[in-house]
Phi, psi and omega in degrees: 000335183272347193234149176252139176274150173294348172271354177288130184282149174195162173236152193207120183220153175224082183300333183283131173279118184265121180247106184241125182196104175294126189062025189236024185294331172297323176298311184298324182297333177296329173305310187288328181295335186276357181259183185265008182288118175217159175060062185263159174262140176244130169253121190220144174295121180307325184295333187257350193291339175276352175302133187293326174297317178295320179295321178298313181298318180294324181291322175289322183296319179296325178284322184268330184247321190091125176243124179266339184199138175242124178246116182263122183254127177224117185169186179253230179307119181282148184246164171304312182304315188287329177293322177298320185292322177294323179294329183295336183282002180258007191291340185261002182226159173232080178291154180259006180182166178224127177262120173253105187241113181157213184263196186304316181291327176284325175293324179296313177310301180308322181295311188292327182293319175300331177279319183285346180281338179245355186232110184289162178100178182286157180304325179301339182295333183257016179289123179130214184240122168057048174272340177287133182266330178256146177302137183281161172305151168305135184245129175237120182262141174237090183288145177237013170212151189250125171155330191281322187076006178301338188295346181230345198265155186269047181218143165217120194259138183213158186269131167272102184297324184289313184276356186038059176217153178256116174222172188244163161268107189235156178125174183306335184297327180256009179282125184297151176279327179225142167242116182262105189249106180238097188301344176300328177291346175272352176301344182261001185290130178305150177308310177301327178285325176296312182301309187296321182292323182287320175300319173306313178299324178297312180300311178309305188293320180296314193279329174295325183287321186269351186300154179302324187276359184295150176232175188300322190275319175296322179300313185303309182297319181299315180290314176306315184288327176292318179294310179306317181289315183292331182266356177246347190296318179295321177294323183299328186274322186283329187242076194297338186254008181277122189278337180295309173308319181293323177298310175305323183286322179303312183292324180296313184300311181302312181298318186289326173297317178301314176304310183300320179294338183255356185236315185108183182244205181202202186302320181295317175294325175300315189288328183299326186291316175296325177308316181286313183291318188274327186229015176053029181282133176313139185315310183298313173305320185295327176273321180296329183292343182263346190299319175293327178291317180297315181298325179288326177286323174295326179288317171300341180268008178096002189252118188250023187297333177290339178302330179306320187300333179264352181296124181102347183266124176291112175205155178278346182276135180280341181220163184301312176307312181298314182303315185284322181300314183291327171292318174302320181298318187285330181264002173082032180292123172316132177223013184258096183294338179292312180295330174288336177131342182285085185274165179297337181286335183263008181304313189289323176297312181297325174289323181296319176297323179292325184285347173290345174266052185295335176292336173282313180298324179290344185270352181288152185292343178232156178306134175223104191230204182304321178301310181286331176290319176297320178300320181291320179292321179298317176288328173294325178287326176293323186290334176290333184276336182290000000 
């Protein structure tokens, strides 16, 4: 179960053109300038808009490409209703492309706006896979924090307020044409956002590595991403202006996303969705809190596949669950699910919501159903009392 044969067939493609250059966003923009993309809309995280580097980038973008509209987003998990409201602000312009500058939520909004500009109707109409009939506007993502992987994935996640569930607008229509990755943009990112996003990357790389659909190449990227994130996270948090650890986190996010696109996710990711929808827990924290407990239950089921990920990392911890738990403790990961909102009375509703993400649960190498989800929750509560 732990190893792949070189004779196993697989396919692996990366349609998004990835441009990576620390402090090199001006150079990367020349690539976009050589295309026909002009007169673009910009969806940007309000928190980074005052960053001097971002300001210079926007000025150059306007000069070289042309900006017809800037939408500043400030908020948590984006919703379908909120997406429609944002899209209504584009009634006075006709952009020819969309730049999405920010974290995962902002990039998801930008990707979805590119779809809605060419496909009529409310955003909910496109919930699911490949629902858009017309080609979206060109999408260019510019991540300002490393971890979500949205810069290259064919997914954009939103909360359905009425159904109380988080699902996506998914498919090639939301896949970016270009991802411009300049890790220097993350230097102004708040510490908690850096931590949550990096933890999200570690969840992605872990679950992509152990997923049933994993192949030799996706596992290669998953492990590289896991090692980079785990060995640079502490320095990235303690040395807020150090570029090197931010570069490593940016590459870790990219590698994890490459793996996830070709392998899938798992139980920790599935459980993160109701944590975000019900209790507004940041996505990275919402998945990361469950990760070591999921791995431990997997280990007890006789599957040691997680162990591969820490092979070669210098650590005093003998197994993966201990390794991740110790890392979480050192970086100050939140771990009290009661304070986050998941009380004993809400267990059943939480489990029901998680089970709706059956696709992720079924990718896990051992069965992960209601019993295992409740076991994770119970062990988390007991660990807080010990």
